[in-house]
Each structure stands twice: as C-alpha cells, then as structure tokens.
TIMI-2910 file (N, C-alpha, C, CB; in pm, 1 decimal, decimal comma, always signed):
<rs>
+----------+----------+----------+----------+----------+----------+----------+----------+----------+----------+----------+----------+------+
!      n_x !      n_y !      n_z !     ca_x !     ca_y !     ca_z !      c_x !      c_y !      c_z !     cb_x !     cb_y !     cb_z ! resn !
+----------+----------+----------+----------+----------+----------+----------+----------+----------+----------+----------+----------+------+
!   +207,6 !   +840,5 ! -10513,9 !   +280,7 !   +896,2 ! -10626,0 !   +366,7 !   +785,8 ! -10686,6 !   +367,5 !  +1017,9 ! -10581,9 !  Met !
!   +361,5 !   +773,6 ! -10818,3 !   +439,8 !   +670,0 ! -10885,3 !   +585,7 !   +714,5 ! -10899,4 !   +379,4 !   +637,6 ! -11024,1 !  Thr !
!   +668,2 !   +618,2 ! -10931,8 !   +810,6 !   +642,9 ! -10954,9 !   +830,1 !   +747,4 ! -11064,8 !   +882,7 !   +511,8 ! -10992,4 !  Lys !
!   +755,0 !   +734,3 ! -11173,4 !   +766,7 !   +827,7 ! -11285,4 !   +718,1 !   +967,8 ! -11248,2 !   +687,8 !   +775,7 ! -11405,1 !  Asp !
!   +612,2 !   +974,8 ! -11169,0 !   +561,0 !  +1105,4 ! -11125,6 !   +662,0 !  +1176,4 ! -11036,5 !   +427,5 !  +1089,1 ! -11051,2 !  Glu !
!   +726,5 !  +1101,5 ! -10947,0 !   +827,7 !  +1161,8 ! -10861,6 !   +948,0 !  +1205,7 ! -10943,9 !   +871,0 !  +1063,8 ! -10752,1 !  Leu !
!   +985,2 !  +1125,8 ! -11041,8 !  +1097,1 !  +1164,9 ! -11129,0 !  +1062,3 !  +1293,6 ! -11203,8 !  +1131,1 !  +1051,1 ! -11230,0 !  Met !
!   +941,2 !  +1302,5 ! -11256,2 !   +898,5 !  +1424,7 ! -11325,6 !   +903,9 !  +1545,2 ! -11232,2 !   +755,9 !  +1408,0 ! -11381,7 !  Asp !
!   +861,2 !  +1525,9 ! -11109,6 !   +862,7 !  +1633,8 ! -11009,5 !  +1007,3 !  +1678,1 ! -10982,1 !   +793,9 !  +1587,1 ! -10876,8 !  Lys !
!  +1097,8 !  +1582,7 ! -10973,5 !  +1239,8 !  +1614,2 ! -10952,6 !  +1297,5 !  +1689,8 ! -11071,7 !  +1320,4 !  +1485,4 ! -10928,4 !  Cys !
!  +1264,9 !  +1646,0 ! -11191,7 !  +1315,0 !  +1712,2 ! -11312,6 !  +1261,5 !  +1855,5 ! -11320,1 !  +1274,3 !  +1632,4 ! -11439,8 !  Val !
!  +1133,1 !  +1871,8 ! -11296,4 !  +1073,2 !  +2006,1 ! -11299,7 !  +1138,9 !  +2097,6 ! -11196,7 !   +921,3 !  +1998,2 ! -11274,0 !  Glu !
!  +1167,9 !  +2044,2 ! -11079,4 !  +1233,7 !  +2125,5 ! -10977,3 !  +1376,1 !  +2162,1 ! -11020,6 !  +1236,4 !  +2050,6 ! -10842,5 !  Phe !
!  +1447,5 !  +2068,3 ! -11077,8 !  +1583,4 !  +2096,6 ! -11125,6 !  +1583,1 !  +2206,4 ! -11231,1 !  +1647,5 !  +1969,6 ! -11182,6 !  Ser !
!  +1485,0 !  +2203,8 ! -11318,8 !  +1473,3 !  +2308,1 ! -11421,2 !  +1449,5 !  +2443,7 ! -11356,2 !  +1359,1 !  +2275,4 ! -11519,7 !  Ile !
!  +1361,7 !  +2447,7 ! -11256,8 !  +1338,1 !  +2573,6 ! -11184,6 !  +1465,4 !  +2623,1 ! -11116,1 !  +1226,4 !  +2555,3 ! -11080,5 !  Lys !
!  +1540,7 !  +2532,1 ! -11058,9 !  +1665,3 !  +2569,6 ! -10991,6 !  +1766,7 !  +2622,1 ! -11092,2 !  +1723,7 !  +2449,7 ! -10914,9 !  Ile !
!  +1775,5 !  +2559,7 ! -11208,4 !  +1866,8 !  +2608,9 ! -11311,9 !  +1827,2 !  +2748,5 ! -11357,7 !  +1869,0 !  +2513,0 ! -11431,5 !  Asn !
!  +1697,7 !  +2772,3 ! -11369,1 !  +1650,4 !  +2906,4 ! -11406,3 !  +1679,5 !  +3007,2 ! -11295,4 !  +1499,4 !  +2903,8 ! -11436,9 !  Lys !
!  +1666,2 !  +2963,9 ! -11170,4 !  +1699,7 !  +3051,5 ! -11058,0 !  +1847,3 !  +3088,2 ! -11061,8 !  +1664,8 !  +2984,0 ! -10923,8 !  Leu !
!  +1931,9 !  +2990,1 ! -11087,2 !  +2076,2 !  +3017,8 ! -11094,5 !  +2105,7 !  +3120,1 ! -11203,5 !  +2155,4 !  +2887,8 ! -11121,0 !  Arg !
!  +2042,9 !  +3102,9 ! -11318,5 !  +2062,3 !  +3197,2 ! -11429,0 !  +2017,8 !  +3337,9 ! -11387,5 !  +1983,9 !  +3150,8 ! -11554,6 !  Lys !
!  +1901,3 !  +3346,9 ! -11323,6 !  +1850,4 !  +3474,7 ! -11274,9 !  +1948,0 !  +3538,1 ! -11175,5 !  +1712,6 !  +3455,9 ! -11209,5 !  Tyr !
!  +1994,7 !  +3458,9 ! -11079,8 !  +2085,0 !  +3512,5 ! -10978,1 !  +2214,9 !  +3563,8 ! -11038,6 !  +2115,3 !  +3406,4 ! -10874,0 !  Leu !
!  +2266,2 !  +3493,7 ! -11136,7 !  +2391,6 !  +3535,9 ! -11199,7 !  +2371,8 !  +3659,7 ! -11286,8 !  +2449,4 !  +3422,1 ! -11283,8 !  Arg !
!  +2264,7 !  +3660,1 ! -11365,7 !  +2244,0 !  +3769,8 ! -11459,8 !  +2188,1 !  +3895,4 ! -11394,5 !  +2151,9 !  +3725,6 ! -11569,2 !  Glu !
!  +2093,0 !  +3880,1 ! -11305,9 !  +2023,3 !  +3996,5 ! -11248,6 !  +2082,9 !  +4042,9 ! -11116,3 !  +1877,3 !  +3963,9 ! -11228,2 !  Lys !
!  +2131,4 !  +3950,0 ! -11037,4 !  +2182,0 !  +3983,7 ! -10904,3 !  +2335,3 !  +3980,9 ! -10896,1 !  +2124,1 !  +3887,9 ! -10802,3 !  Gln !
!  +2398,6 !  +3930,5 ! -11000,2 !  +2544,7 !  +3914,7 ! -11001,8 !  +2593,2 !  +3835,3 ! -10880,1 !  +2613,5 !  +4052,7 ! -11005,4 !  His !
!  +2513,9 !  +3735,2 ! -10846,2 !  +2541,8 !  +3648,5 ! -10731,9 !  +2590,0 !  +3514,2 ! -10785,4 !  +2415,1 !  +3631,0 ! -10640,4 !  Glu !
!  +2710,4 !  +3474,9 ! -10743,3 !  +2769,9 !  +3353,0 ! -10797,5 !  +2783,8 !  +3241,2 ! -10694,1 !  +2904,8 !  +3384,4 ! -10855,3 !  Tyr !
!  +2831,1 !  +3270,6 ! -10575,6 !  +2855,1 !  +3166,1 ! -10476,4 !  +2726,8 !  +3096,5 ! -10433,9 !  +2923,7 !  +3224,4 ! -10355,1 !  Asn !
!  +2629,5 !  +3171,9 ! -10386,6 !  +2503,2 !  +3110,9 ! -10343,4 !  +2429,0 !  +3045,7 ! -10458,8 !  +2414,2 !  +3215,1 ! -10278,1 !  Asn !
!  +2439,1 !  +3104,0 ! -10576,8 !  +2370,8 !  +3045,3 ! -10692,1 !  +2430,8 !  +2909,6 ! -10727,9 !  +2378,4 !  +3139,8 ! -10812,9 !  Ser !
!  +2561,6 !  +2897,7 ! -10713,5 !  +2626,0 !  +2768,7 ! -10739,2 !  +2585,7 !  +2665,9 ! -10633,2 !  +2779,4 !  +2784,6 ! -10742,3 !  Asp !
!  +2578,4 !  +2710,0 ! -10508,0 !  +2543,6 !  +2618,9 ! -10399,2 !  +2402,6 !  +2561,9 ! -10416,0 !  +2554,9 !  +2690,7 ! -10264,9 !  Gln !
!  +2307,1 !  +2650,7 ! -10444,3 !  +2168,7 !  +2601,9 ! -10456,1 !  +2151,2 !  +2519,4 ! -10583,1 !  +2069,1 !  +2720,1 ! -10455,7 !  Ile !
!  +2227,3 !  +2550,0 ! -10685,5 !  +2218,2 !  +2471,2 ! -10808,0 !  +2269,5 !  +2329,7 ! -10783,9 !  +2297,3 !  +2538,1 ! -10921,6 !  Gln !
!  +2379,2 !  +2317,5 ! -10709,0 !  +2433,2 !  +2184,4 ! -10680,2 !  +2336,0 !  +2102,2 ! -10595,4 !  +2568,3 !  +2196,2 ! -10608,4 !  Arg !
!  +2286,6 !  +2162,1 ! -10486,5 !  +2198,0 !  +2084,0 ! -10398,6 !  +2062,0 !  +2059,5 ! -10463,7 !  +2179,0 !  +2156,1 ! -10264,2 !  Ser !
!  +2007,2 !  +2160,9 ! -10530,1 !  +1874,1 !  +2149,0 ! -10588,1 !  +1864,8 !  +2047,8 ! -10701,5 !  +1829,8 !  +2281,8 ! -10637,6 !  Gly !
!  +1968,0 !  +2041,8 ! -10784,8 !  +1965,8 !  +1945,0 ! -10894,6 !  +2011,0 !  +1806,3 ! -10849,2 !  +2054,6 !  +1993,4 ! -11008,7 !  Thr !
!  +2079,5 !  +1800,8 ! -10737,0 !  +2125,9 !  +1673,0 ! -10684,6 !  +2011,3 !  +1587,7 ! -10630,6 !  +2228,3 !  +1696,1 ! -10575,7 !  Ser !
!  +1901,6 !  +1651,1 ! -10593,6 !  +1785,7 !  +1575,8 ! -10543,6 !  +1741,8 !  +1474,3 ! -10649,2 !  +1667,8 !  +1672,0 ! -10507,3 !  Ile !
!  +1717,0 !  +1523,0 ! -10768,3 !  +1672,4 !  +1435,7 ! -10876,8 !  +1779,1 !  +1339,6 ! -10923,3 !  +1626,6 !  +1517,6 ! -10992,5 !  Gly !
!  +1904,1 !  +1384,7 ! -10924,0 !  +2013,3 !  +1296,6 ! -10966,1 !  +2025,1 !  +1177,0 ! -10872,1 !  +2146,5 !  +1374,0 ! -10970,8 !  Ala !
!  +2014,1 !  +1201,6 ! -10743,2 !  +2022,5 !  +1091,6 ! -10647,3 !  +1898,2 !  +1003,7 ! -10650,5 !  +2043,1 !  +1146,0 ! -10507,1 !  Asn !
!  +1782,8 !  +1062,9 ! -10676,0 !  +1662,6 !   +980,8 ! -10691,4 !  +1675,8 !   +891,4 ! -10814,5 !  +1536,3 !  +1070,1 ! -10702,7 !  Tyr !
!  +1730,4 !   +945,7 ! -10921,2 !  +1752,6 !   +867,3 ! -11042,0 !  +1846,9 !   +750,2 ! -11014,2 !  +1809,3 !   +956,1 ! -11153,5 !  Ser !
!  +1951,8 !   +775,7 ! -10938,6 !  +2043,6 !   +668,1 ! -10901,3 !  +1972,5 !   +564,0 ! -10815,7 !  +2165,4 !   +724,5 ! -10826,2 !  Glu !
!  +1886,7 !   +610,3 ! -10725,4 !  +1812,5 !   +516,7 ! -10640,0 !  +1726,1 !   +423,5 ! -10724,0 !  +1724,8 !   +593,3 ! -10539,3 !  Ala !
!  +1668,2 !   +477,5 ! -10827,9 !  +1581,9 !   +396,6 ! -10915,1 !  +1658,9 !   +286,0 ! -10985,8 !  +1514,0 !   +485,0 ! -11018,2 !  Cys !
!  +1789,4 !   +298,1 ! -10990,5 !  +1873,9 !   +196,7 ! -11054,2 !  +1967,8 !   +131,4 ! -10953,2 !  +1955,1 !   +259,1 ! -11168,4 !  Asn !
!  +1926,3 !   +127,2 ! -10828,6 !  +2009,3 !    +71,3 ! -10721,9 !  +2032,5 !    -77,8 ! -10743,0 !  +1944,4 !    +95,7 ! -10585,3 !  Ala !
!  +2145,8 !   -123,4 ! -10692,5 !  +2181,6 !   -264,8 ! -10706,7 !  +2132,6 !   -349,8 ! -10589,4 !  +2332,2 !   -278,7 ! -10720,0 !  Val !
!  +2087,6 !   -283,8 ! -10484,1 !  +2036,3 !   -355,3 ! -10367,6 !  +1940,2 !   -263,5 ! -10292,7 !  +2152,6 !   -402,6 ! -10274,3 !  Ser !
!  +1866,9 !   -321,3 ! -10198,6 !  +1775,9 !   -240,1 ! -10117,8 !  +1854,9 !   -140,1 ! -10033,3 !  +1688,6 !   -330,1 ! -10027,1 !  Met !
!  +1968,6 !   -181,4 !  -9981,2 !  +2052,1 !    -90,5 !  -9900,9 !  +2100,5 !    +27,3 !  -9986,0 !  +2173,5 !   -166,6 !  -9841,0 !  Ala !
!  +2139,6 !     -0,9 ! -10109,0 !  +2183,0 !   +105,0 ! -10201,4 !  +2066,8 !   +198,7 ! -10232,5 !  +2239,4 !    +44,2 ! -10332,6 !  Asp !
!  +1948,1 !   +142,0 ! -10252,3 !  +1827,8 !   +221,7 ! -10279,4 !  +1798,7 !   +317,0 ! -10163,9 !  +1706,5 !   +130,0 ! -10304,1 !  Phe !
!  +1798,2 !   +264,2 ! -10042,3 !  +1770,3 !   +346,6 !  -9924,6 !  +1877,1 !   +454,9 !  -9909,1 !  +1763,6 !   +259,1 !  -9797,3 !  Val !
!  +2001,8 !   +418,9 !  -9930,0 !  +2111,6 !   +515,1 !  -9917,9 !  +2095,7 !   +630,4 ! -10016,4 !  +2245,9 !   +445,6 !  -9940,6 !  Asn !
!  +2065,2 !   +600,4 ! -10141,6 !  +2048,8 !   +705,7 ! -10242,6 !  +1928,4 !   +794,2 ! -10212,0 !  +2033,6 !   +643,8 ! -10382,1 !  Lys !
!  +1819,2 !   +732,8 ! -10165,2 !  +1703,0 !   +812,7 ! -10125,5 !  +1737,0 !   +904,5 ! -10008,5 !  +1585,3 !   +721,5 ! -10088,3 !  Leu !
!  +1815,0 !   +853,6 !  -9914,3 !  +1854,9 !   +935,0 !  -9799,5 !  +1942,5 !  +1051,7 !  -9842,9 !  +1929,0 !   +849,4 !  -9696,6 !  Ala !
!  +2027,7 !  +1030,1 !  -9940,4 !  +2110,7 !  +1139,7 !  -9992,6 !  +2022,4 !  +1243,0 ! -10061,0 !  +2217,7 !  +1086,1 ! -10091,7 !  Ile !
!  +1924,7 !  +1198,1 ! -10139,2 !  +1831,2 !  +1291,4 ! -10204,2 !  +1756,3 !  +1372,0 ! -10098,6 !  +1730,8 !  +1214,9 ! -10295,0 !  Ala !
!  +1716,2 !  +1306,9 !  -9991,4 !  +1647,9 !  +1374,5 !  -9880,5 !  +1738,2 !  +1481,6 !  -9819,5 !  +1605,6 !  +1272,2 !  -9772,2 !  Gln !
!  +1864,0 !  +1448,8 !  -9796,6 !  +1959,2 !  +1545,3 !  -9740,5 !  +1979,4 !  +1663,9 !  -9833,9 !  +2093,7 !  +1477,6 !  -9712,5 !  Lys !
!  +1985,9 !  +1637,7 !  -9962,7 !  +2003,9 !  +1745,6 ! -10060,2 !  +1881,8 !  +1837,3 ! -10062,0 !  +2029,3 !  +1687,7 ! -10200,9 !  Glu !
!  +1763,5 !  +1780,3 ! -10045,1 !  +1642,3 !  +1862,6 ! -10036,4 !  +1648,7 !  +1952,0 !  -9912,7 !  +1515,3 !  +1773,3 ! -10032,1 !  Ala !
!  +1694,4 !  +1895,8 !  -9802,8 !  +1706,9 !  +1973,9 !  -9679,5 !  +1808,5 !  +2086,8 !  -9697,6 !  +1748,5 !  +1882,8 !  -9561,7 !  His !
!  +1919,3 !  +2057,8 !  -9763,4 !  +2019,9 !  +2162,1 !  -9789,4 !  +1962,4 !  +2270,9 !  -9880,4 !  +2147,0 !  +2100,5 !  -9853,8 !  Glu !
!  +1883,3 !  +2232,9 !  -9976,7 !  +1822,9 !  +2330,1 ! -10068,0 !  +1728,4 !  +2423,2 !  -9992,3 !  +1747,2 !  +2258,0 ! -10181,4 !  Thr !
!  +1656,4 !  +2369,6 !  -9895,6 !  +1571,1 !  +2453,7 !  -9810,1 !  +1657,3 !  +2559,4 !  -9740,9 !  +1494,8 !  +2366,8 !  -9704,2 !  Ile !
!  +1771,4 !  +2518,3 !  -9690,6 !  +1863,7 !  +2612,1 !  -9626,1 !  +1904,8 !  +2724,3 !  -9721,7 !  +1988,4 !  +2537,9 !  -9575,5 !  Tyr !
!  +1947,3 !  +2688,6 !  -9842,8 !  +1994,0 !  +2789,6 !  -9938,2 !  +1881,4 !  +2883,3 !  -9980,4 !  +2054,1 !  +2722,2 ! -10061,4 !  Trp !
!  +1759,4 !  +2831,4 !  -9992,9 !  +1646,9 !  +2920,3 ! -10024,2 !  +1624,9 !  +3021,5 !  -9912,1 !  +1518,3 !  +2838,5 ! -10047,5 !  Leu !
!  +1637,8 !  +2976,3 !  -9790,0 !  +1623,9 !  +3068,3 !  -9676,5 !  +1733,0 !  +3175,8 !  -9679,2 !  +1629,6 !  +2990,5 !  -9543,4 !  Arg !
!  +1853,7 !  +3136,1 !  -9711,8 !  +1964,7 !  +3231,8 !  -9720,7 !  +1938,6 !  +3332,5 !  -9831,7 !  +2098,6 !  +3158,5 !  -9745,4 !  Val !
!  +1897,6 !  +3284,6 !  -9948,3 !  +1873,0 !  +3374,2 ! -10061,6 !  +1760,7 !  +3472,1 ! -10031,4 !  +1839,4 !  +3293,7 ! -10186,9 !  Leu !
!  +1653,9 !  +3423,1 !  -9970,8 !  +1541,9 !  +3510,5 !  -9937,3 !  +1580,9 !  +3609,6 !  -9827,2 !  +1420,3 !  +3427,1 !  -9893,3 !  Tyr !
!  +1647,4 !  +3560,0 !  -9724,8 !  +1690,9 !  +3646,4 !  -9615,9 !  +1789,4 !  +3752,7 !  -9659,5 !  +1751,7 !  +3564,4 !  -9507,8 !  Gly !
!  +1865,3 !  +3722,4 !  -9764,1 !  +1962,5 !  +3817,8 !  -9819,5 !  +1900,3 !  +3910,1 !  -9923,7 !  +2079,4 !  +3742,9 !  -9881,5 !  Ser !
!  +1769,3 !  +3895,1 !  -9943,4 !  +1692,9 !  +3974,9 ! -10039,7 !  +1743,2 !  +3959,4 ! -10183,7 !  +1698,0 !  +4121,1 ! -10000,1 !  Glu !
!  +1784,9 !  +3837,3 ! -10215,1 !  +1830,7 !  +3806,9 ! -10350,4 !  +1720,3 !  +3745,7 ! -10436,1 !  +1949,5 !  +3712,8 ! -10345,0 !  Leu !
!  +1614,6 !  +3696,0 ! -10369,6 !  +1498,2 !  +3645,2 ! -10441,4 !  +1373,3 !  +3706,1 ! -10378,6 !  +1492,7 !  +3488,6 ! -10437,7 !  Ile !
!  +1268,7 !  +3713,1 ! -10459,2 !  +1142,1 !  +3770,8 ! -10412,3 !  +1065,6 !  +3671,2 ! -10325,8 !  +1055,4 !  +3814,4 ! -10531,6 !  Ser !
!   +965,1 !  +3722,3 ! -10258,6 !   +876,3 !  +3637,2 ! -10178,6 !   +807,2 !  +3534,8 ! -10267,5 !   +771,3 !  +3722,5 ! -10103,9 !  Lys !
!   +768,9 !  +3575,9 ! -10387,4 !   +702,0 !  +3484,4 ! -10480,0 !   +796,1 !  +3371,9 ! -10523,0 !   +650,9 !  +3560,9 ! -10603,4 !  Glu !
!   +920,2 !  +3407,2 ! -10556,3 !  +1018,2 !  +3305,1 ! -10593,6 !  +1040,7 !  +3208,6 ! -10477,4 !  +1151,8 !  +3370,6 ! -10635,9 !  Gln !
!  +1059,0 !  +3265,4 ! -10361,2 !  +1083,7 !  +3186,4 ! -10240,8 !   +967,0 !  +3090,7 ! -10214,4 !  +1105,8 !  +3279,0 ! -10119,3 !  Tyr !
!   +845,8 !  +3142,8 ! -10213,7 !   +728,0 !  +3060,3 ! -10183,6 !   +710,8 !  +2947,1 ! -10284,5 !   +602,0 !  +3146,8 ! -10181,3 !  Asp !
!   +729,4 !  +2976,8 ! -10412,2 !   +713,6 !  +2876,7 ! -10517,4 !   +815,9 !  +2764,3 ! -10502,4 !   +727,0 !  +2941,9 ! -10655,2 !  Asp !
!   +942,2 !  +2801,5 ! -10490,2 !  +1048,1 !  +2701,1 ! -10480,3 !  +1041,6 !  +2626,2 ! -10347,7 !  +1185,0 !  +2766,8 ! -10496,5 !  Leu !
!  +1008,7 !  +2697,4 ! -10240,6 !  +1000,8 !  +2633,4 ! -10109,5 !   +888,0 !  +2529,7 ! -10107,2 !   +978,9 !  +2739,2 !  -9999,0 !  Met !
!   +775,0 !  +2560,3 ! -10166,9 !   +664,7 !  +2463,3 ! -10172,4 !   +708,4 !  +2336,7 ! -10245,5 !   +541,1 !  +2525,1 ! -10242,1 !  Ala !
!   +778,6 !  +2354,7 ! -10356,3 !   +824,8 !  +2239,2 ! -10433,6 !   +924,2 !  +2154,0 ! -10355,3 !   +888,3 !  +2285,5 ! -10563,9 !  Asp !
!  +1024,2 !  +2219,3 ! -10297,0 !  +1129,1 !  +2141,8 ! -10229,6 !  +1077,9 !  +2080,5 ! -10099,7 !  +1250,9 !  +2230,4 ! -10201,0 !  Val !
!   +986,7 !  +2147,0 ! -10032,0 !   +930,0 !  +2087,2 !  -9910,8 !   +845,5 !  +1964,8 !  -9945,2 !   +845,2 !  +2190,4 !  -9834,4 !  Gln !
!   +776,8 !  +1969,5 ! -10056,6 !   +700,3 !  +1853,7 ! -10102,2 !   +793,4 !  +1736,4 ! -10133,2 !   +616,8 !  +1890,0 ! -10226,6 !  Ser !
!   +901,5 !  +1763,3 ! -10205,2 !  +1000,0 !  +1658,8 ! -10235,4 !  +1060,2 !  +1603,5 ! -10106,6 !  +1111,5 !  +1714,0 ! -10327,1 !  Leu !
!  +1096,7 !  +1692,5 ! -10015,5 !  +1157,7 !  +1650,0 !  -9889,7 !  +1061,9 !  +1560,9 !  -9810,7 !  +1198,5 !  +1772,4 !  -9805,6 !  His !
!   +935,7 !  +1598,8 !  -9807,1 !   +835,3 !  +1520,8 !  -9733,8 !   +821,1 !  +1380,4 !  -9793,3 !   +698,8 !  +1593,3 !  -9735,6 !  Lys !
!   +812,6 !  +1372,8 !  -9924,9 !   +799,1 !  +1243,3 !  -9992,4 !   +921,2 !  +1155,5 !  -9967,0 !   +779,0 !  +1263,2 ! -10143,6 !  Ile !
!  +1038,9 !  +1214,7 !  -9983,2 !  +1162,8 !  +1138,9 !  -9964,5 !  +1180,4 !  +1096,5 !  -9819,2 !  +1283,2 !  +1221,8 ! -10009,5 !  Leu !
!  +1148,8 !  +1185,1 !  -9726,7 !  +1161,1 !  +1152,2 !  -9583,7 !  +1068,5 !  +1037,5 !  -9545,3 !  +1129,9 !  +1275,3 !  -9497,3 !  Ser !
!   +945,7 !  +1042,5 !  -9593,3 !   +849,9 !   +935,6 !  -9563,3 !   +896,0 !   +803,1 !  -9623,9 !   +709,8 !   +972,2 !  -9616,1 !  Ala !
!   +948,5 !   +808,9 !  -9743,8 !   +997,1 !   +686,6 !  -9809,6 !  +1114,9 !   +626,3 !  -9734,4 !  +1037,8 !   +716,3 !  -9954,5 !  Ser !
!  +1209,5 !   +709,8 !  -9696,2 !  +1327,0 !   +661,6 !  -9622,7 !  +1283,5 !   +602,7 !  -9488,9 !  +1429,6 !   +776,2 !  -9600,9 !  Val !
!  +1196,7 !   +672,0 !  -9418,2 !  +1150,8 !   +622,4 !  -9288,0 !  +1079,7 !   +488,1 !  -9301,9 !  +1057,1 !   +724,4 !  -9221,8 !  Ala !
!   +993,3 !   +475,4 !  -9401,0 !   +921,0 !   +349,9 !  -9423,4 !  +1017,0 !   +236,8 !  -9456,7 !   +818,5 !   +366,3 !  -9535,9 !  Thr !
!  +1111,6 !   +263,2 !  -9546,3 !  +1206,6 !   +159,2 !  -9586,6 !  +1295,8 !   +116,6 !  -9470,7 !  +1292,4 !   +208,3 !  -9702,8 !  Leu !
!  +1341,0 !   +212,9 !  -9392,1 !  +1425,7 !   +178,5 !  -9277,0 !  +1345,4 !   +101,3 !  -9173,8 !  +1486,1 !   +305,6 !  -9213,3 !  Lys !
!  +1219,7 !   +137,1 !  -9154,0 !  +1134,0 !    +65,2 !  -9061,5 !  +1112,7 !    -79,0 !  -9108,8 !   +999,4 !   +137,4 !  -9046,6 !  Asn !
!  +1093,4 !    -96,3 !  -9238,2 !  +1074,8 !   -230,2 !  -9294,3 !  +1201,9 !   -314,8 !  -9281,8 !  +1033,0 !   -220,4 !  -9441,2 !  Asn !
!  +1318,0 !   -249,4 !  -9293,8 !  +1445,7 !   -321,1 !  -9278,8 !  +1461,8 !   -375,3 !  -9137,4 !  +1563,8 !   -228,6 !  -9313,1 !  Glu !
!  +1411,2 !   -299,8 !  -9040,1 !  +1429,4 !   -337,8 !  -8899,3 !  +1330,9 !   -445,1 !  -8853,0 !  +1415,3 !   -215,7 !  -8811,1 !  Asn !
!  +1237,8 !   -482,2 !  -8936,7 !  +1139,3 !   -584,1 !  -8897,1 !  +1189,1 !   -722,6 !  -8926,7 !  +1006,8 !   -561,7 !  -8967,8 !  Lys !
+----------+----------+----------+----------+----------+----------+----------+----------+----------+----------+----------+----------+------+
</rs>
C-alpha cells in the first residue's frame, strides 16, 4: 500500500467516524462515547499525516506508533458502543473491519521500522 493510499484510507475512516458521531448525537442522544470515538478515530489519520512530515526517523516511528495506539483505542470504543446497543451489528462490522485493517498496517509498519532501527 502506498503512502497516498494509506492516507486516503485514513481520511475515509475519519469521515465514517464523523458520520457515526453525528448519528450517535442525533439518533441516540449519546454524547460522551461519541466524543471519545471521534477523538480517537480521527486521530489515526492526523497522526499518520504528521508521520508523513516527520523531521527524523525517530519522529516518524513515534507518530506511527501513536496512530497505532489510537486505532487500538478506537477498537475499544466500537466494542463499547456495540455492547451498549448504541450501534447496529452492520455499523459495528463495517467500522471494525476498517479500523482493524488500519491497525494491522500501522502495527506491521511500526514493528518493521523498530526492527530495522535495532539492526
């Protein structure tokens, strides 16, 4: 996956998260969890964007690791929302597939970069 393709994937996910937040606020009158998932879900792409403009390899790895952590946190919030019956199975499955894909890509990248640093 190219840098631009991953950025597009992050942007598309952020848009879905923003739409989820709107849905949760308007239809479910849920504010706290909607704010939490919006912060973590959109932060994935924001941190990836920062990584793309890193000033050093260490800065790049650090920003990617933060994006990875934010993806992991977003997985948590999706589980909470689904378990609380605030989102449907379809919403959950769609968003979970996207964020797990992002998490997998970011985790593999961080692991590879850290392994290369140690050589």
